[in-house]
Backbone as JSON, one array per atom type, in Angstrom:
{
  "sequence": "MGENNNIKEIYLAGGCFWGTEQYIANIYGVVKTDVGYANGNTQEPTYEEVCNDDTGHAETVRVYYDPSKVSLKFLLDLYYDVVDPVSVNRQGGDVGTQYRTGIYYVDKNDEEIIKSSIAELQMKYDEPIAIEVLPLTNYYLAEEYHQKYLIKKPHGYCHIPRVKFEEVKSKREL",
  "N": [[88.96, 61.85, 265.52], [91.49, 60.48, 265.69], [94.01, 60.73, 265.09], [95.68, 62.42, 266.77], [95.97, 61.97, 269.99], [96.01, 63.74, 272.03], [93.97, 65.57, 271.6], [90.96, 67.03, 272.77], [87.56, 67.21, 273.59], [84.69, 69.25, 273.69], [81.3, 70.48, 274.19], [79.35, 73.08, 273.24], [76.7, 75.14, 273.73], [75.17, 77.9, 272.52], [72.94, 79.62, 271.64], [71.74, 80.26, 268.42], [73.36, 78.05, 266.22], [74.87, 78.61, 264.1], [76.42, 81.02, 264.01], [77.83, 80.72, 266.45], [79.34, 78.48, 265.82], [80.94, 79.54, 263.91], [82.46, 81.51, 265.16], [83.76, 79.96, 267.31], [85.34, 78.23, 265.74], [87.24, 79.89, 264.83], [88.92, 80.24, 266.92], [92.13, 80.14, 268.24], [93.89, 77.07, 268.55], [91.59, 75.51, 268.43], [90.77, 72.78, 266.73], [88.78, 71.4, 265.08], [85.35, 71.69, 264.2], [81.88, 71.0, 264.44], [78.26, 71.11, 263.93], [75.36, 70.4, 265.84], [72.64, 68.82, 267.52], [71.97, 68.55, 270.81], [71.74, 66.67, 273.95], [68.9, 66.17, 274.14], [65.56, 64.72, 274.15], [64.89, 62.98, 272.21], [65.57, 60.74, 269.36], [67.99, 61.18, 266.61], [67.08, 63.87, 265.63], [65.38, 66.24, 263.33], [66.1, 69.45, 262.11], [63.64, 70.83, 261.72], [62.02, 69.49, 263.61], [63.4, 70.12, 265.96], [63.22, 72.87, 266.11], [60.24, 73.11, 266.04], [58.95, 71.11, 267.65], [58.74, 69.68, 270.88], [61.58, 68.78, 271.57], [63.75, 68.86, 273.26], [66.35, 69.22, 272.64], [69.36, 71.07, 272.4], [70.78, 73.53, 270.21], [74.0, 73.06, 269.33], [77.62, 73.3, 269.39], [80.1, 71.16, 268.5], [83.22, 70.83, 269.75], [86.48, 70.31, 269.05], [89.56, 70.45, 270.47], [92.97, 71.47, 271.04], [94.59, 71.06, 273.92], [97.21, 71.81, 274.57], [97.42, 74.1, 273.16], [95.28, 75.78, 273.73], [93.46, 76.16, 276.74], [90.9, 74.7, 278.47], [89.68, 76.48, 280.25], [90.18, 79.04, 279.04], [89.1, 78.72, 276.64], [86.41, 78.63, 277.35], [86.14, 81.17, 278.67], [86.27, 82.8, 276.34], [84.05, 81.77, 274.97], [82.0, 82.73, 276.7], [82.04, 85.46, 276.01], [80.38, 85.72, 273.78], [77.97, 84.96, 274.48], [74.86, 85.75, 275.96], [74.93, 85.14, 279.22], [73.0, 85.18, 281.28], [70.55, 85.1, 280.12], [67.65, 83.29, 279.62], [66.72, 80.41, 277.69], [66.96, 81.98, 275.45], [68.86, 83.89, 272.92], [69.93, 86.62, 271.45], [67.87, 87.43, 268.88], [66.6, 85.0, 268.99], [64.25, 82.68, 270.12], [63.52, 80.2, 272.51], [63.79, 76.72, 273.73], [65.72, 75.48, 272.28], [67.59, 77.22, 271.9], [68.97, 77.69, 274.24], [71.77, 78.17, 276.59], [74.63, 76.14, 277.19], [76.97, 74.02, 278.59], [78.47, 71.1, 277.76], [79.88, 68.24, 278.81], [82.29, 65.63, 278.16], [84.33, 64.47, 279.53], [84.85, 63.58, 282.6], [86.64, 64.96, 284.34], [86.51, 67.59, 283.41], [84.49, 68.8, 284.54], [84.89, 70.06, 286.94], [86.51, 72.27, 286.39], [84.8, 73.6, 284.58], [82.56, 74.31, 286.39], [83.92, 75.85, 288.26], [84.81, 77.86, 286.45], [82.16, 78.85, 285.67], [81.32, 79.85, 288.34], [83.17, 82.0, 288.62], [82.57, 83.64, 286.69], [79.71, 84.27, 287.48], [80.22, 86.18, 289.49], [80.31, 88.5, 288.02], [77.73, 89.32, 287.5], [74.51, 90.19, 288.48], [72.06, 88.76, 288.21], [71.16, 85.25, 288.16], [73.36, 82.93, 286.62], [72.6, 81.42, 283.58], [73.57, 79.4, 282.19], [73.58, 76.0, 281.34], [75.27, 73.27, 282.98], [76.17, 70.2, 282.15], [76.86, 66.66, 281.9], [77.43, 65.18, 278.66], [74.62, 63.68, 277.05], [73.62, 62.9, 274.69], [74.28, 63.5, 271.13], [73.54, 64.66, 268.21], [74.53, 64.88, 264.68], [73.95, 67.85, 262.86], [71.97, 68.72, 259.87], [73.63, 68.66, 256.8], [73.6, 71.14, 255.45], [73.67, 73.1, 257.57], [76.26, 72.86, 258.47], [79.21, 74.71, 258.92], [77.82, 77.15, 258.1], [77.88, 80.08, 257.91], [80.08, 80.27, 256.34], [79.37, 79.31, 253.88], [77.0, 80.86, 253.39], [77.84, 83.92, 253.77], [76.23, 86.2, 254.28], [74.5, 85.35, 255.94], [71.99, 85.18, 258.58], [72.81, 86.22, 261.8], [73.46, 86.29, 265.28], [75.57, 87.11, 266.59], [77.78, 89.75, 266.81], [79.59, 90.49, 263.82], [82.26, 91.29, 263.87], [83.55, 90.16, 266.05], [84.17, 87.58, 265.13], [86.58, 88.11, 263.8], [88.23, 89.32, 265.73], [88.6, 87.32, 267.59], [90.49, 85.75, 266.46], [92.97, 86.56, 267.0], [93.32, 86.21, 269.78], [95.15, 85.02, 272.44], [96.09, 82.86, 275.09], [97.63, 84.08, 277.98]],
  "CA": [[90.19, 62.61, 265.69], [92.25, 59.52, 266.19], [95.54, 61.02, 264.82], [96.35, 62.91, 267.97], [95.29, 61.52, 271.26], [95.95, 64.85, 273.0], [92.82, 66.41, 271.3], [89.86, 67.01, 273.73], [86.31, 67.59, 273.19], [83.59, 69.91, 274.56], [80.06, 70.82, 273.56], [79.04, 74.35, 273.75], [75.47, 75.51, 273.13], [75.22, 79.2, 272.67], [71.95, 80.13, 270.76], [71.83, 79.74, 266.93], [74.65, 77.39, 266.16], [75.55, 79.14, 262.86], [77.5, 82.12, 264.44], [78.63, 80.11, 267.61], [80.38, 77.68, 265.34], [81.99, 80.33, 263.18], [83.25, 82.19, 266.17], [84.55, 78.98, 268.0], [86.21, 77.74, 264.83], [88.37, 80.91, 264.65], [89.76, 80.39, 268.2], [93.46, 79.36, 268.35], [93.87, 75.73, 269.33], [90.41, 74.66, 267.97], [91.16, 71.87, 265.5], [87.64, 70.94, 264.25], [84.01, 71.95, 264.88], [80.6, 70.78, 263.68], [77.1, 71.53, 264.7], [74.3, 69.33, 266.06], [71.58, 68.9, 268.47], [72.51, 67.92, 272.04], [71.04, 66.54, 275.31], [67.47, 66.16, 273.96], [65.0, 63.41, 274.41], [64.46, 62.23, 270.95], [66.81, 60.24, 268.47], [67.99, 61.67, 265.12], [66.03, 64.92, 265.35], [65.67, 67.1, 262.33], [66.07, 70.86, 262.41], [62.24, 71.26, 261.98], [61.56, 69.01, 264.98], [64.21, 70.77, 267.01], [62.62, 74.16, 266.12], [58.85, 73.14, 266.31], [58.47, 70.22, 268.63], [59.51, 69.66, 272.16], [62.59, 67.65, 271.61], [64.56, 69.03, 274.5], [67.72, 69.37, 272.14], [69.92, 72.5, 272.24], [71.6, 73.82, 269.16], [75.2, 72.98, 269.91], [78.75, 73.26, 268.53], [81.05, 70.11, 269.01], [84.5, 71.51, 269.61], [87.72, 69.45, 269.22], [90.69, 71.53, 270.72], [94.29, 70.96, 271.35], [94.99, 71.72, 275.13], [98.47, 72.35, 274.58], [97.39, 75.55, 272.61], [94.23, 76.59, 274.45], [93.03, 75.5, 277.89], [89.3, 74.78, 278.67], [89.09, 77.62, 280.92], [90.36, 80.14, 278.25], [88.02, 78.55, 275.59], [85.18, 79.02, 277.94], [86.05, 82.6, 278.73], [86.0, 83.22, 274.94], [82.58, 81.51, 274.69], [81.11, 83.74, 277.56], [82.1, 86.64, 275.32], [79.5, 85.8, 272.75], [76.57, 84.56, 274.89], [74.25, 86.47, 277.24], [74.91, 84.05, 280.24], [71.94, 85.12, 282.25], [69.41, 84.95, 279.46], [67.1, 81.86, 279.69], [66.19, 80.02, 276.46], [67.02, 83.05, 274.4], [70.13, 84.42, 272.6], [69.82, 87.64, 270.44], [66.38, 87.41, 268.54], [66.19, 83.65, 268.89], [63.76, 82.33, 271.51], [63.01, 78.76, 272.54], [64.67, 75.92, 274.62], [66.82, 74.98, 271.59], [68.67, 78.34, 271.91], [69.53, 77.7, 275.71], [73.06, 78.05, 276.61], [74.88, 75.03, 277.91], [78.39, 73.4, 278.49], [78.21, 69.57, 277.91], [81.21, 67.58, 278.89], [82.46, 64.18, 277.99], [85.44, 64.14, 280.42], [84.49, 63.99, 283.99], [87.55, 65.84, 284.85], [86.32, 68.96, 282.99], [83.31, 69.41, 285.3], [85.22, 70.99, 288.15], [86.94, 73.53, 285.63], [83.57, 74.45, 284.08], [81.86, 74.81, 287.5], [84.72, 76.99, 288.71], [84.71, 78.91, 285.49], [80.72, 79.47, 285.82], [81.26, 80.63, 289.54], [83.8, 83.22, 288.45], [81.42, 84.38, 285.64], [78.63, 84.7, 288.22], [80.71, 87.22, 290.27], [80.1, 89.67, 287.1], [76.47, 89.33, 287.24], [73.46, 89.92, 289.69], [71.02, 87.68, 287.93], [71.78, 83.94, 288.05], [73.98, 82.44, 285.36], [71.66, 80.47, 283.06], [74.26, 78.36, 281.29], [73.64, 74.74, 282.15], [76.54, 72.42, 282.92], [75.82, 68.73, 282.29], [77.53, 65.72, 281.05], [76.71, 64.96, 277.42], [73.99, 62.57, 277.07], [73.5, 62.7, 273.24], [74.66, 64.48, 270.13], [73.14, 64.2, 266.7], [74.96, 65.9, 263.79], [72.9, 68.54, 262.12], [71.99, 68.54, 258.49], [74.8, 69.31, 256.07], [73.45, 72.71, 255.12], [73.95, 73.89, 258.72], [77.68, 72.89, 258.83], [80.04, 75.91, 258.39], [76.76, 77.88, 257.43], [78.22, 81.35, 257.49], [81.09, 80.4, 255.23], [78.5, 79.05, 252.72], [76.28, 82.02, 253.29], [78.44, 84.85, 254.48], [75.58, 87.22, 254.81], [73.38, 84.66, 256.62], [71.65, 85.71, 259.96], [73.79, 85.8, 263.03], [73.13, 87.05, 266.53], [76.92, 87.45, 267.16], [78.44, 90.86, 265.92], [80.59, 89.79, 262.91], [83.61, 91.83, 264.39], [83.83, 89.18, 267.04], [84.88, 86.56, 264.37], [88.0, 88.33, 263.5], [88.8, 89.7, 267.0], [88.96, 86.03, 268.31], [91.51, 84.91, 265.87], [94.16, 86.94, 267.68], [93.45, 86.01, 271.25], [95.86, 83.89, 272.84], [96.24, 82.8, 276.63], [98.91, 84.78, 278.43]],
  "C": [[91.28, 61.7, 266.13], [93.72, 59.91, 265.95], [96.25, 61.67, 265.91], [95.41, 62.78, 269.18], [95.23, 62.63, 272.19], [94.73, 65.69, 272.79], [91.66, 65.95, 272.2], [88.72, 67.51, 273.09], [85.41, 68.21, 274.14], [82.51, 70.35, 273.68], [79.61, 71.94, 274.01], [77.63, 74.79, 273.02], [75.4, 77.13, 273.5], [74.26, 80.06, 271.8], [72.23, 79.5, 269.36], [73.19, 79.21, 266.64], [75.56, 78.05, 265.06], [76.7, 80.01, 263.21], [78.32, 81.55, 265.49], [79.74, 79.29, 266.87], [81.45, 78.43, 264.55], [82.98, 80.96, 264.12], [84.23, 81.23, 266.92], [85.74, 78.35, 266.94], [87.31, 78.62, 264.59], [89.32, 81.0, 265.96], [91.13, 79.45, 267.9], [93.5, 78.23, 269.05], [92.75, 74.89, 269.05], [90.84, 74.03, 266.74], [89.99, 71.53, 264.6], [86.3, 71.23, 265.14], [82.84, 71.38, 263.92], [79.47, 71.1, 264.7], [76.09, 70.43, 264.68], [73.31, 69.8, 267.15], [72.01, 68.1, 269.74], [71.44, 67.81, 273.1], [69.47, 66.72, 275.21], [67.09, 64.76, 274.26], [64.38, 62.57, 273.29], [65.7, 61.8, 270.16], [66.63, 60.88, 267.12], [67.03, 62.71, 264.79], [66.43, 65.55, 264.03], [65.62, 68.45, 262.83], [64.64, 71.28, 262.63], [61.72, 70.78, 263.18], [62.21, 69.75, 265.99], [63.45, 72.27, 267.18], [61.0, 74.08, 266.5], [58.19, 72.28, 267.14], [59.37, 70.36, 269.85], [60.46, 68.56, 272.31], [63.49, 67.71, 272.85], [66.03, 69.17, 273.91], [68.02, 70.88, 272.15], [70.81, 72.49, 270.88], [72.95, 73.97, 269.63], [76.44, 72.74, 269.08], [79.68, 72.15, 269.19], [82.35, 70.71, 268.7], [85.66, 70.4, 269.93], [88.8, 70.57, 269.42], [92.0, 70.58, 271.26], [94.71, 71.63, 272.81], [96.31, 72.16, 275.43], [98.5, 73.79, 273.87], [96.23, 76.31, 273.33], [93.77, 75.71, 275.59], [91.46, 75.65, 277.89], [88.88, 75.96, 279.23], [89.12, 78.77, 280.0], [89.34, 80.01, 277.24], [86.63, 78.86, 276.14], [85.03, 80.51, 278.24], [85.69, 83.27, 277.32], [84.48, 83.02, 274.57], [81.66, 82.43, 275.4], [81.16, 85.08, 276.86], [81.03, 86.92, 274.27], [78.16, 85.21, 273.09], [76.03, 85.57, 275.86], [74.0, 85.37, 278.35], [73.74, 84.1, 281.21], [70.58, 85.09, 281.5], [68.82, 83.42, 279.52], [66.44, 81.53, 278.42], [66.01, 81.12, 275.41], [68.47, 83.58, 274.19], [69.73, 85.25, 271.48], [68.2, 87.51, 270.22], [65.89, 85.94, 268.63], [65.59, 83.14, 270.23], [63.3, 80.86, 271.42], [64.15, 77.94, 273.38], [65.88, 75.46, 273.75], [67.89, 76.03, 271.52], [69.34, 78.57, 273.38], [71.12, 77.63, 275.57], [73.48, 76.87, 277.52], [76.45, 74.68, 277.48], [78.2, 72.04, 278.71], [79.58, 68.9, 277.79], [81.3, 66.07, 278.7], [83.48, 63.62, 278.96], [85.13, 64.56, 281.78], [85.23, 65.04, 284.75], [87.36, 67.26, 284.51], [85.21, 69.58, 284.0], [83.66, 70.33, 286.4], [85.81, 72.27, 287.46], [85.71, 74.3, 285.1], [82.96, 75.02, 285.22], [82.49, 75.98, 288.1], [84.73, 78.27, 287.84], [83.29, 79.67, 285.62], [80.81, 80.37, 287.16], [82.06, 81.93, 289.43], [82.94, 84.2, 287.56], [80.34, 84.96, 286.44], [79.0, 86.01, 289.06], [80.5, 88.59, 289.38], [78.78, 90.02, 287.01], [75.54, 89.37, 288.51], [72.58, 88.88, 289.54], [71.91, 86.36, 287.81], [72.4, 83.69, 286.77], [73.04, 81.32, 284.89], [72.24, 79.27, 282.24], [74.05, 76.95, 282.03], [74.91, 73.88, 281.94], [76.21, 70.84, 283.16], [76.77, 67.84, 281.43], [76.77, 65.49, 279.67], [75.96, 63.74, 277.38], [73.75, 62.02, 275.61], [73.86, 63.86, 272.52], [74.3, 63.93, 268.88], [73.66, 65.29, 265.71], [73.82, 66.6, 263.11], [72.99, 68.35, 260.69], [73.26, 69.18, 257.85], [74.71, 70.78, 255.82], [73.72, 73.77, 256.37], [75.46, 73.95, 259.02], [78.45, 74.01, 258.21], [79.07, 76.95, 257.59], [77.12, 79.22, 257.09], [79.39, 81.46, 256.5], [80.28, 80.13, 253.95], [77.75, 80.12, 252.47], [76.92, 83.18, 254.08], [77.5, 86.09, 254.97], [74.23, 86.72, 255.51], [73.07, 85.44, 258.03], [72.71, 85.24, 261.06], [73.54, 86.83, 264.11], [74.46, 87.45, 267.18], [77.41, 88.63, 266.23], [79.65, 90.17, 265.17], [82.02, 90.14, 263.28], [84.34, 90.8, 265.37], [84.64, 87.95, 266.38], [86.31, 86.81, 264.0], [88.87, 88.71, 264.73], [89.37, 88.4, 267.61], [90.15, 85.39, 267.89], [92.92, 85.29, 266.58], [94.35, 86.76, 269.13], [94.12, 84.92, 271.48], [95.91, 83.96, 274.47], [97.67, 83.47, 276.94], [99.8, 83.74, 279.17]]
}
């Protein structure tokens, strides 16, 4: 993303990455997304390994965004709208550590914003928020067939209600 040095990145795990990517890609200010496997303990994992072996990776969306159009705080609020933040290792019908929720940052200055945002979210729930907040330790691009999956296969499985994809296009920070 070298053409614009103001572009920032954040990594968001929100269950199955097909729908999470489609949703995030529709957010105003997001300039590019791809999907992959983050913060695991193996190198170059395959989808089969992530699903069947204990790789420790989470299905994750790499998000490049323009902070002059969308703040990290607002981006996170929109992300919270499509995850169950108190569910542990499960989103929708998908169960397993690869479906855990997580926010992985590369800019140390983002940590405080994320933690403050999580604390605010916690006030809405009795159960503890299960979204892990960690620095990104690794990220491996998923296989090509997973990239923009729901554009390639519009009727593919998704745990996020399809209406959310359209609704989010019009959301702007006040």
